[in-house]
C-alpha positions as CSV (number, residue, x, y, z in Angstrom):
1,M,0.2,0.6,-0.1
2,T,1.4,3.1,-1.3
3,N,1.5,6.1,1.0
4,D,-1.3,7.6,-1.2
5,H,-3.8,4.9,-0.9
6,I,-3.2,6.0,3.1
7,A,-3.9,9.6,2.9
8,L,-6.6,8.9,1.5
9,G,-7.8,6.5,4.1
10,A,-7.8,8.8,6.4
11,A,-8.8,11.0,4.8
12,M,-11.5,9.1,3.9
13,M,-11.8,8.0,8.4
14,L,-11.9,11.9,9.0
15,L,-14.5,12.8,6.4
16,R,-16.6,10.0,7.8
17,R,-15.7,11.1,12.0
18,H,-15.5,14.7,11.6
19,G,-18.1,15.8,8.7
20,N,-17.5,19.3,8.0
21,Q,-15.1,19.9,10.5
22,A,-12.6,17.6,9.4
23,P,-11.0,20.2,7.3
24,V,-10.2,22.0,10.7
25,K,-9.2,19.5,12.2
26,V,-6.4,18.6,9.4
27,A,-5.1,22.3,9.8
28,E,-5.2,21.5,13.5
29,R,-3.0,19.1,13.4
30,I,-0.3,20.3,10.3
31,G,-0.3,23.5,12.3
32,E,0.5,21.3,15.3
33,L,3.1,19.6,13.6
34,A,4.9,22.8,13.0
35,A,5.2,24.6,15.8
36,E,6.9,20.9,16.6
37,A,9.0,20.8,13.2
38,D,8.0,17.4,12.7
39,W,8.4,17.6,8.6
40,E,8.1,14.6,7.9
41,G,4.9,14.5,10.2
42,L,4.0,17.4,8.3
43,S,4.4,15.9,4.8
44,F,2.8,13.5,4.7
45,W,-0.7,15.2,6.5
46,K,-0.1,17.8,4.4
47,L,-1.4,15.0,1.5
48,I,-4.2,14.3,3.5
49,A,-4.9,17.2,3.3
50,S,-4.9,17.2,-0.3
51,K,-6.6,14.0,-0.5
52,M,-9.1,15.7,1.6
53,D,-9.8,18.5,-0.9
54,Q,-10.1,15.5,-4.3
55,I,-12.7,14.3,-2.5
56,L,-14.5,17.4,-1.4
57,R,-13.8,19.8,-4.8
58,P,-17.5,19.3,-6.7
59,D,-15.8,18.4,-10.1
60,S,-14.1,15.1,-8.3
61,I,-15.2,11.4,-9.8
62,Q,-16.3,9.6,-6.6
């Protein structure tokens, strides 16, 4: 399984769990990781944010 697949699964899980607040939760986590200088974690959570954006984009094919 690739990081893309894992990030997509994480994005879907966060959307199911947090609904409309999921993007806020992701943004908060990205901010925490940046403050901690966790660049690897930050990179992965940005990938999750990108996958979530793809899911939420009105023109996305699901």
